C-alpha positions as CSV (number, residue, x, y, z in Angstrom):
1,M,38.3,-12.9,22.7
2,D,40.5,-10.7,24.9
3,S,39.5,-7.4,26.5
4,S,41.7,-5.4,24.2
5,Q,39.6,-6.3,21.2
6,K,36.3,-5.6,23.1
7,D,37.5,-2.1,24.1
8,A,39.2,-1.3,20.8
9,P,38.2,2.0,19.1
10,L,35.8,1.6,16.2
11,Y,38.2,3.1,13.7
12,K,40.7,0.3,14.4
13,I,38.0,-2.3,14.0
14,L,36.8,-0.8,10.8
15,R,40.3,-0.5,9.3
16,G,40.8,-4.2,9.9
17,K,43.5,-3.8,12.5
18,Q,41.5,-5.7,15.1
19,R,38.6,-8.0,14.7
20,P,35.3,-7.1,16.4
21,H,33.9,-9.4,19.0
22,T,30.7,-11.4,18.3
23,D,28.5,-9.1,20.4
24,T,25.7,-7.9,18.0
25,E,25.7,-4.4,19.5
26,N,29.0,-3.6,17.9
27,I,28.4,-4.8,14.4
28,P,29.6,-2.1,12.1
29,P,26.9,-0.2,10.2
30,P,26.6,-0.1,6.4
31,P,29.4,1.9,4.7
32,K,27.4,5.0,4.0
33,D,26.8,5.5,7.7
34,L,30.3,4.7,9.0
35,F,31.4,8.3,9.5
36,F,28.2,9.2,11.4
37,H,28.4,6.0,13.5
38,K,32.1,6.4,14.3
39,M,31.5,10.0,15.3
40,L,28.7,9.0,17.7
41,H,30.8,6.2,19.2
42,E,33.7,8.6,19.9
43,W,31.4,11.3,21.2
44,H,29.1,9.2,23.4
45,G,31.4,6.2,24.2
46,S,30.8,2.6,23.3
47,E,28.2,2.0,26.0
48,N,25.9,4.8,24.9
49,A,26.6,5.1,21.2
50,N,24.0,2.6,20.0
51,G,21.2,4.4,21.8
52,A,22.4,7.7,20.3
53,V,22.4,6.1,16.8
54,S,18.9,4.7,17.2
55,Q,17.6,8.2,17.9
56,F,18.6,9.3,14.4
57,L,17.2,6.2,12.6
58,P,13.8,6.4,11.0
59,K,10.9,4.8,12.9
60,A,10.0,1.3,11.8
61,E,6.8,1.1,9.7
62,S,4.6,-1.9,8.9
63,L,4.7,-3.2,5.4
64,N,1.0,-2.6,5.1
65,D,1.4,1.1,5.8
66,V,4.2,1.5,3.3
67,L,2.3,-0.3,0.6
68,K,-0.8,1.7,1.3
69,R,1.2,5.0,1.0
70,V,2.8,3.9,-2.3
71,M,-0.4,2.7,-3.8
72,E,-2.2,5.9,-2.9
73,K,0.6,7.9,-4.5
74,H,0.9,5.9,-7.7
75,V,-2.5,4.4,-8.4
76,H,-5.6,6.4,-9.5
77,P,-8.4,6.5,-6.9
78,S,-10.9,5.0,-9.4
79,V,-8.9,1.7,-9.3
80,F,-9.5,1.5,-5.5
81,A,-13.1,2.5,-6.0
82,L,-13.7,-0.2,-8.6
83,E,-12.2,-2.8,-6.3
84,R,-14.5,-1.7,-3.5
85,L,-17.5,-1.9,-5.9
86,R,-16.5,-5.4,-7.0
87,Q,-16.2,-6.6,-3.4
88,N,-19.7,-5.2,-2.6
89,W,-21.3,-5.8,-6.0
90,T,-23.6,-8.6,-4.6
91,E,-25.1,-6.2,-2.0
92,I,-25.3,-3.3,-4.5
93,A,-26.9,-5.1,-7.5
94,G,-28.6,-8.0,-5.8
95,V,-27.6,-11.7,-5.9
96,D,-29.2,-12.5,-9.3
97,N,-28.0,-9.4,-11.0
98,A,-24.5,-9.8,-9.6
99,R,-24.2,-13.3,-11.1
100,H,-24.8,-11.9,-14.5
101,S,-22.9,-8.6,-14.3
102,I,-19.6,-7.2,-13.2
103,P,-18.2,-3.6,-12.9
104,I,-15.4,-3.1,-15.5
105,F,-14.1,0.4,-15.0
106,I,-14.8,3.9,-13.9
107,K,-14.0,6.7,-16.4
108,E,-15.0,10.3,-16.1
109,K,-17.4,9.5,-13.3
110,V,-19.2,6.9,-15.4
111,L,-19.2,3.3,-14.2
112,L,-19.3,0.7,-17.0
113,V,-20.9,-2.6,-16.1
114,E,-20.8,-5.6,-18.4
115,V,-24.0,-7.7,-18.3
116,A,-23.8,-11.2,-19.7
117,H,-27.5,-11.6,-20.8
118,P,-29.7,-9.1,-22.7
119,I,-32.7,-9.6,-20.4
120,Y,-30.7,-8.7,-17.3
121,R,-29.2,-5.7,-19.2
122,M,-32.7,-4.4,-20.0
123,G,-33.8,-4.9,-16.4
124,L,-30.7,-3.1,-15.0
125,D,-31.0,-0.3,-17.5
126,S,-34.5,0.7,-16.3
127,P,-34.5,4.2,-14.6
128,T,-35.8,3.0,-11.2
129,V,-33.2,0.1,-10.9
130,K,-30.4,2.4,-12.1
131,K,-31.3,5.0,-9.4
132,Q,-31.4,2.3,-6.7
133,I,-28.0,0.9,-7.8
134,L,-26.5,4.4,-8.1
135,S,-27.7,5.3,-4.6
136,K,-26.1,2.1,-3.2
137,I,-22.9,2.9,-5.1
138,H,-22.9,6.4,-3.5
139,A,-23.3,4.8,-0.1
140,V,-20.2,2.7,-0.7
141,L,-18.0,5.2,-2.6
142,G,-19.5,8.6,-2.1
143,E,-20.9,10.8,-4.8
144,E,-17.6,12.2,-6.1
145,L,-16.4,9.1,-8.0
146,C,-19.5,7.9,-9.9
147,N,-22.5,9.9,-11.2
148,E,-23.7,7.6,-14.0
149,I,-23.9,3.9,-14.9
150,K,-23.8,2.3,-18.3
151,F,-24.7,-1.3,-18.9
152,D,-23.0,-3.0,-21.9
153,P,-22.8,-6.6,-23.3
154,P,-19.5,-8.3,-22.6
155,G,-16.6,-7.6,-25.0
156,R,-17.9,-4.3,-26.3
157,R,-15.2,-2.2,-24.7
158,A,-11.5,-2.8,-24.0
159,K,-10.8,-3.7,-20.4
């Protein structure tokens, strides 16, 4: 590549009159930003234009942060709360009770738990056990998302 192509104005490169050199710093931007990019190149010169362009670009974000922001905006908080409950269900309900029960959903601050066996359902439905489980749920979620627990046999309610 000769020096005339390397020092060619951006507008000649973009119009196709001269081919750009293979240096990655001078790759033309996407079409929607051509005017802005060209203006900065002419104003700041070829050496300083890329730094000037980068000042106006948005900061890079991790995919985890973007997904978290989107999920918080579009998914109801009870879905996140239910997932936290399921992850901690063994500690909340105890090992034996957790093997026979699973939190299904939270609606209007009521947690529905399906219990596979009637004996376990009767044991979990006692007032003292309910209070203990509810206090552990409040420790995990806080008091604003769940105020009551209902234990049902499997398949009684739509999931």
